N, C-alpha and C positions, 0 to 999 in steps of 0.2 A: 096518409101512407107515403105519398110522394115526398113530403117534407122529411119524414123519418128516414127514408132511403137516401135522401140527399145528405142528411146528417151522418148517417153510417158511412157513406162514401168519403166524407171529409175526415172522419175519425180514422178510417183505414189509411188515408193518404198521410195523415200525421204519424200514424204508427209506422208506415213505410219510411218516413223521414227519420224517425227515431232509430229504426233498425240500420239505416244508412250511417247515422252517426256512430252507432255501436260498432259497425264494421270498420269505419274510418279510424276510430280511436284504438282499435286493436291492430296496430301496425299497418293500417290501410288495407287490411284483408290480404296481406301478401302471402302468408303461409296458409295452407289448407285449413288448419285447425282454427285460424283466426277469422275465417269468413264462412266456414261450412254451415254453422248454425244460423247465421244471419241470412245466408242464401236460402236455406230451407224455410225460414220464417217469412221471407219476402214472397216465396212461392205460395205459401199458405195465404198471405194477404192478397196476392194476385188472384188466387182461386175464389176467395170470398168476394173480392171486388167485382169479378166477372159474373159470379152467380147472382149477386143482387142487382146487377145492371145488364142482365142477359139480353134484354130486348133493346137496350139503348147503346150497346157497345159498338164502337166504330174503329176502323183501321185505316191505315194508309197502305194500299196494295203493294207498292214497290218496296218501301222501307221495311214493312212488316215481313214480307216474303223473304227478303235477303237477310234480315237479321235471324230469321228461323234457319235459313240455309247456313249462315255463319256458325250457328250452334251445332248443326248436324255435321258440318265440315270437321269439327273436332272429334266426332265419333268415328268417322271413316277410317283414320289410320290404325285404329285398334285392330281392325280386321285384315290389315295389309302388312303384317310383320314389320312394325315400325322400329325405329331406333330406341324409342321410349314410349311406354304406355302409362307410366305412373301419374302423369298429369292430365292425360287426355280427357278422361271422364269428368274430372273435377273442372277443367276449363269449359267443357261442353255445358255443364250444369250452370256455371257462372254466366256464360254467354246467353243461355236461354233465359236466365234471370234478367240479364240486360234487356232482352226482348220484352219481358213482362213489364219491366219498369217503363220502357218506351211506350208500351200500350196503355199503361195506367196514366202516364203524363198526357198523352194526346186525348185521353178521355176525361181529363180533369176540367172542372168548372173554373178553376183559378190556378193557372200554370205558374204565376209569378211567385207563389209561395215556395216553389222549389228552388228558384235562384236565391231567394232571400234566406232559405234554409242553408244553402251552400255557403253563403256569406257568413251566416251565424256560426256554422260548424268551423269554417276557416278561422274566424275570429277566436273561437275557443281553442283551436289548435295553436293559434298564434300566442295566446296567453300561456298555454302550457309550454310552448316553445321558449318563451322568455324565461319561464321557470326552469327549463332544461339547462340554460346557460347561467342560471343563478344558483339557487340552493337545491333544486330538484325536490322541493317540498312535497309535491304531489306524487312522487314516484311510488311510495309504498301503497297509497290509495289506488293508483292506476294498476299496480300489479295484481290487486284483488280481482280485477275484471280482465286479466290477461293482457294488459297494456303495459305501458312504462317506456322509459327512455332507453336508448342504446347504451350498453355498458361502457363501451369505449368512447372516449371524448374525441370525436372526429373533427372538432373545430368548426362545425356547421350546425345551424339550428335545423334539426330535422323534425322536431316535435314528436308526437306519438305515431305519425304516419311512417316513420322510420326511413324516409328517403327525402333529403333536403330539397331536391329539385321539384318534387311533387308538391311539397309544402309551398314552395315559391310560386308555382304556376297556379295553384289555388288562390294565392294572394292576388296575382295578376288578373285572373277572372273576376274576382270580387271588386278590385280597384276600377277596372274598365266599366263594369256595370254601374258602380256608384258615381263615377264621373259623368257617365252618360245621363243618369237620372238628375244630377245637379244641373246639367246643361239643358235638359229638355222638360223638366218638371218645375212647377212653381212651389217652392218650399218656404216655410217661415224661416226667419233668420236663425232661430235656435236649432231647427232641424238641419239647416245648411251647415252650421258649425259642427254639429254632431257627426254629419257625414264626412266633413273635412278631417275631423279627428280620426275617424275610423279609417279613412283612406291613408292618412299619414302613418298610423299604427301598422297597417298592412304593408305599406312601403318599407318601413323599418324592418319588419319581419322578413320581407322578400330579400332585402340586402343581407340580413343575417344568415340566410340560407347559402350565401356566397356562390350562387349559380350564375355563370356568365350568360347562359342561354336565357334564364329568367329575366335578368336585367335588360338584355337586348330586346326581348319580346315585350317587356313592360313599357319601355320607352317608345318602341314602334307602335304599340297598341294605343297608348295615350295620344300619340300624334294622329293616328288614324281616326280615333273617335272625335277628336277636336275638329279635324277637317270634315268628317261626316256631318257633324252638327253645325259647321260653319262658325265655330267659336275660336277664331284664330288668336284672339287676345289671351285665351285660356292656356295656350301652348306654353307661353313664357311662365305664367303662374304655376302651372303643373310641373314645369321643368325645375323651377325654384324649389317646389315641394319635394321633388325627387332628390335634389342636392341636399336639402335639409335632412332628409331621411338617411342619406349616405353619411352625413356628419354624425347624426344621432347613433346610427348603428356602429360607427367606428368608436365612439365614446363608450357605447355599451360593452364593447370588448376590452376597453382599457380600465374602466371604473366599474362600480357596482351597477350592473345592467338595469335592475329594477328601479333604482334611485334615479339614474340618468333618464330613463324612459318617463318616469312620473314628472320630473322637472321639465323635460322637453315637451311633453304633451300639454302641461299647464301653460308654458310659454307659447306654444303653438296655438292653443285654444284662445288665449288672450289676443294673439295676433289676428286670428281669423274672426274672432268676435268683434274686435275694433274695426277690422276691414269691412265687415258686413254692416256694422252700425253706422259708419261714415262713408258708405258706398257712394262713389261718384263725387265726393267732396275733396277739397284740397288737403284735408287731414290724411287722406290715404297715402299721399306722397311721403309725409312725415313718418307714418307707420311703416311703410316699405323701407325707408332709409334706416329706421331704427332696427328692424329685423335683419337687414343686410349688415349693419354695423355689428350686431350681436354675433352673426355668423362669422364675420371677419375676425372678431376678437377670439372666438373659439378656434378658428383656423390658425391664428398666429400662435396660440399656446399649444396646439395639438397637431400642427401640420405634419410633422414627421410621422407621428403615429397614424394619422389618417392616410398618408401616402403609402404606409406599410400595411394598410388594411388588406386582408387576404383577397377580397373581391377585386381590388385595384391591381394587386400583384398577379392574380389569375388572368385578368383581362390583358395586362401587359405581356405576360408569358404567352397568351394565346396568339397575339399578333406577332410576337417574335419567333415562336417555335411551332405553333399549330399542333402541339402534341395531342390534345384532346381530339381534334378533327382527324388527325392521322390514325389514331387508335380506333375511332368509330368507323373509318373507311375500311380498316382491317376486319372489323366485326362484320361489316356488310359484305365484303368480298368473300369471307369464309362462310357466311350464310348462303350466298349464292353457290359456292362450291358444294355445300351440303345437299342442296335441293336439286342440283343439276347432275347428280351421280346417276340418276335413272329417271325415266319418264314418269314412273309411278310416284316417286318422291317429289318430283316437280309439280305434279298435278294435285297430290293429296297430302304432301308433307311427311314429316318423319315422327309425328306424334307430339303431344303436349310435353313441355319441358325438354323438347328434343335438342335444342341448341346446347343447353348446359350439359346434356348427356353425351353429345357427339362431337362438339367443336374441337376437342383435343385430338381427335383422330385425323383432322385435316389441317390443323393450324401449322403455319411455317414460322410464326413469330411468337415469342414467349409473352403470354398475357393470361390473366385469369378473369373470366367474365361469365356470369350466370345468365346474362341476357344479351340480345343483339343490340340493345340500346336504340331500338327503333320499333315502334308498335307494328308497322307494316311489314318490316323484315321478319319480325318475330312470327307474325301470322303466316307469312310465306313459308318459313322454315317448318312450322309445326302443322299447318293445315293446307299448305300448298297453294296453287293458283286458285283452286276452288274457294278456299277460305278467304284469300286476298280479294278476289272479285266480290265475294259476299259482303265484305265490309266497305270496300271502296265505292261500289255502285250506289248504295243508299246515301252515302255522304255526298257524292256528286249530284244525285237527284235533289237532295236538300239544298245544296248551294245554288242549283239552277232554279228550282221551283219554289223554294221557301221565300218568305217575305224578307226584305232587306231591313231587318231590325237589329237591335243590339245583341239578341240571342244568336243570330247567325254569325256575327263578328266574334262573339265569345267562343262559339263552337269552332270557328276557323282558327282562333288562337290555340285552342286545345289540340286540334288536328295537326296544325303546323308543328307545335311542340312535340307531339307524340311521334312525329316522323323521325325525330332525332334523339329520342330518349326512351328509357324504360317506362313501361306503362301497363301492358296487358296483364301482368301477374298481380297487379294491385286491384282487387275487386272494387274498392271504393271509387277509384278513378274511372274504371270501366262503367260503373253505374252513373257517375257524373256525366260521362259522355252520352249515355242513354237519355238522361234527363234533358240535356241540351238539344239532342236530336229531336226529342219529343216536343220541346218548346218551339222549335223552328217549323214544325209541320202543322199545316192547317187543312191540307187537302185530304179529308177523311170521308169514309163512307161506311154504311152499316155492314156487318158480317152477314153472309148468307148461311142457310142451314147446313150446307156441306162443310163450310169453314168452321162452324161450331163443332162439328164432329171431329174434324182434324185437330183442332185446338185442344179439345178434351183429351184425345188420345195422346197427343204430344205432352200435354201438361202432366197427365197421369204417369207416363213413362219417365219423364225427367224428374218429377217429384219423388217417385219411388226410388230413383237413383240417388237423389240428394238425401232422402231419408236414410238410405242404406249407408251413405257416407257419414251422416250424423251418428247413427247407431254404432258404426265401427269406431268412430272417434271417441264416443262415450264409453265403450267397452274396453278401450285400450288402457292397460294398467299404467300407472305413473312410473313405477319402478319394476323392471323385469329381471334384474341381475343382483339381487341382494342375497349374499351368502348366509345371512343370519336367518333367512326364512326356513321354516320346516318344509319337509317334502310335500306335506298336505297343502301348505300355503302356496308353494311353487306350482303345485298341480292346478290350483285355481287360477293362478296367473297364466299358465299355459292355456287353460280352457278359454280364458278371455281373449288372449292373443289369437287363438285359432278362430274364435267367433268373429273377431274384428276382421280377420282375413277372409272369412266367408262372406261378410257383408261388403267388403271392399277388396276383392281378390287381386286387383291390379296395382295395389300400393306397395312399392318396394320397401318402405319403412316398416309396414306391418309384417312383411315377409321376414325382414331382418330381425324384428323384435321377437318373432317366433323362434328364430334360430338362437338368439341370445337367451330366451327363456328356457329352451331345451338344454342349451349348454350349461346354464346355471343349475338346472336340475341335476345334470351329470356331475357337476362340481360339488354340489351338496352331497350327492351319493358317495363321491370320493372321500369327502370328509368323514361321513358316517362309517365308511368301510375302514378307514384308517383308525378311527376311534373305537368302534364297536365290532368291527369285523362283519358288518351287515352289508349285503349286496343283493342286487336283482339283475342278473345277466339278461333276462328276457326284456326287462324294461330298458336296459342300456341299448340293446339291439334295436328296439323300436324307436328310441329317441335319436340314435345315430342315423337311422334310415330316414326319419322325418327331417333331420338337419340336411341330409343329402338331397332330399326331395325339394326343400325350400331353396337350396342353393341352385339347383337345376332350373327351378321356376324363375329365380332372379336372373339367371343367365339367359333364359328364353326371352325375358322382357327387356333387359338392358345389357347386352353382352359387350357393349363398348364402355360401360360405366367403370371407371377405375376402382371405385369402392366395391362394386359387385365382383370384379375380377380378383380384388384383394381378398375379399371374404371367401370366395370360392377356393382359392389356394390355401388360405390360412386354415379353414375348417377341414379341408381334405387332409392336410398334414396332421392336424390335431387329432383326428379320429381315423387316421389311415389304417391302422392295424385292425380296428373293428370293422371298417368298411370292407376290407379284404376278406376277413373271416365271415362277414355277413353275406357277401355276394359272390364269392368265388370258392370253389372246391380246390382249385390249384393255386397255391399261395403265390408262387412266382408270377403266374399269369395275372393275378390280381394286382400285385405291386407294379408290374409293367404297365397295366391298363391305367392305373391312377398316376403313374409318372408321366405317361403320354398326355393325360388330361392336364396335369399341372404344367407340363412343358408348353402345351398349347395356350393356356391362360397366361403364363409368364411372357410368352412371345407377344400375345395381344397387348399385354400391359406395357411392355417395352416398346414395341414397334408402332403402336397406334397412339401413344402419348409421349412422343419424343420431346415435345416442348414443355412438358409439365414436370417440374422438379419433384413434386410430391409423388407422382406416379413412378418416377424413376427411383425414388427412395424406397417406395414400396417394393418395387421389382428387386432391388439389390438385397433388401432384408429377406424377402421371400425366397430368392435364389439361394442365399446362404443357408437358410433354414432347410430348404429342399435337399441341397447337397449334403448337409450334415445328417439329416434324417435317413436319406437313402444310403449314405456311406455306412451307417450303423446297420441298416437292414441287409446290405450286400455283404457285410462282414460275416453274417450268418448264412445267407443264401448262396453267395459266390456265383451270381448269375452273370453270364457274359453279356446278355442283353442289357441288364441294368448298368453294368460297368461301361458299356458302350454309350448308353444314353447319358450317364453321368459325365463322361468325357466330353460329350457335346455341350452339356450345360456349363461345365467348367471353362 
């Protein structure tokens, strides 16, 4: 029975690794729909894992406790009138899953399979990334599983993870581990050569991401690992390999990338194989001279192109102008301005996705950013000091108490990188951090009976929450505004939209989809009325009231969101006459009420988004529509109040 349980445990761990790959290949789990099913499946795996090992489960008191608190910290803002709620519950569920993965890893009998899996996944992403800048041959296949490449050619290899910098940092993690293993483990010559090839491939991929931060961390990390292992001679060899990767990546952007990579890898393989075969002999000098001459010849014929490589240009611009650093400093300053508006926001944050919802209301410089570009600043904005402490303390504990092994160095690389770039919204990267944290922790002890109960309650609550997210996502119709639908077909779409909203009531997208579905039903009714004279005034009244209810719910959740403000004014104007007839016996009073409502939302759109061109464009269009609509209304009503308010608007 013990053997069977051990085998089941291993199977569950490999299922977990496959799910992580599934999340990673679907844009890194950036969007809710790309990670929601994977998160739910991991929670099921976690439940089974703990059930079959109920008597043997161990924990690390400090790290486990604070990772739980980190998850809870994302629930708290929902109850405190946050700037945004649409991401809070989803983030809380993701972070709880991070906690589960950490627990599974620290209870694993073979932790090394996780880092090897990360390397394997990174290599697959690298291969797909090469295809991305070549023929995109895999794109149609990838789309079948909700993956695929970015539609726009951004000039960087992002692969399926959708963000080039994250692809790059995964390469660095893998490279550092492989170099450490080459320096500390006795491998056969063939296995050494294979590892060298893999390192060089990942180096090329990291250059093709064109990330300055990744290149800097890569060089620094290689230097640190060589010094740690006292392999000082390897510093020069690894530096040469990095230079070779720069040349190869430059040629990949000039010629056929796949052909250049194949030729380069073959030459590099021959070089490493000969070096290993004649290791320590005089022939090595001849081999080194030959490869240096080959590099020089390539440089002579391609020097101008290599010097114009985007990564070199970006590094040069960085030292000349510091534009990227300046912009990040602006993000960080604005993040602090957001959370220091009140003690409550400083302590508990402004909710999941809070920065992207609210940054326009306090920015003094024109920029567009959905993230703070810092993991820790993002946590501070969205979950406040409570959330920030809940993730910093376990990391500090690991760096102080954990063993000084390669896993701690890799975790340090990831933490350092995450301090200066986007991270939290990518589920896959969050889970990679959980794996590395688990691999660094050895100080574990058995759970007590009280802790079993708490864990079961927490798991049940979060799993039900995740399950509701999945059900809501599955129920959501693909198309909600097709005018070719019959009224019966549109009725079914409305029912599904409303069901989705019941399962996930805090999702702004689901609210807006309900509004669009209602509007489309009304539009289909208009077509039928025009063609056949058929109409249902009672149905119209109900639908318009539902639209109004959804708009008010959106405003209650995110009243600083420019899109929410835009929808509120747009739909109020579109159904203004019916709203007045439905809710007011005095017509003039009704029109005045909604004009005041529109005026308030227009002012919010204009005055709280002063640096956003799209928001100002929305404002101007809505203002013109409002003036035109109310001028027509007042032509009939001749209201002094409306005339006065129109004068103010104009």
